[in-house]
N, C-alpha and C positions, 0 to 999 in steps of 0.2 A: 091376565098371565098366564099365558097358555101355555103344555108341559111338551116341549120335545116328543118324534113321536118315533122310532125307530124302528125303519124301513128292514126288510128280512135281508137286503144286503148288506147293512154295516151302518147303511146310510141317514140320515138324523131332514125329519121336515118341523123345523122351528116357523112358524107364523109367528107375523109381527103389522100387526093392523092388516090391510087388508091382503099381504102378498104373503107366500110362502115361502122358505127358502130352505135348499139343500143343502145338508156339510155333512160331513164325516164324523162321525158318533166316538171318535179316537181326539183326546188330548196332541195340541204336536211334541209337548213339553215331555211328555213323561205319561206317555200312550191311555190314558183312567179314560174311563167310557163323557164322554160330557153328556147326556143322554140326565146324567148322575147328579149334572150341572144346573145349576141355578139361570132364573132365564126373567130377568126386571126391564123390559120393553127392548129395542135389541140389541140387549150386554147381553150373552151366555158365558156366563163365570161355571169354569172347572170344579170341583168341589174338591177334588187330590187336594190343586196348591194353587189355589184361585186365578189364575190362570182365564185370564179372560176379554170377551172376542166382542167382532162388530158384527152382529151378524149379514145386516145389511154388505160389507164391504169385507172381512174375513180379516180386518182387521185386532192386530192383536194390541190392545190397550193399555193391559196395567199385566202387572204380575211376572212369572220365573221368564226370561227371554227365552222366545224360542220363535218358531218361526207362526208366521199367517196360517188361519187358515185359509184352505184353498177359493180361489173365489167364488160365495153359491152364486146356487142356479138358482135363480127368483119368478115366481107368476107371480103375473098381476092381475 
């Protein structure tokens, strides 16, 4: 399991398999820092309220109703 890496501009780099995804470091539910979340495979769970996102697509999969993450920018 790889921990997210916080960039100076407030975004995160999250690695899954051979790809890196760049996402915001704030949960769209209540602004919690996603850098404190839990990464399991391609799924990142917010530490505050449990919103879970697929880092490959930005889609919210479970937890409180909130917007999806912006479409992650992935590098292959």
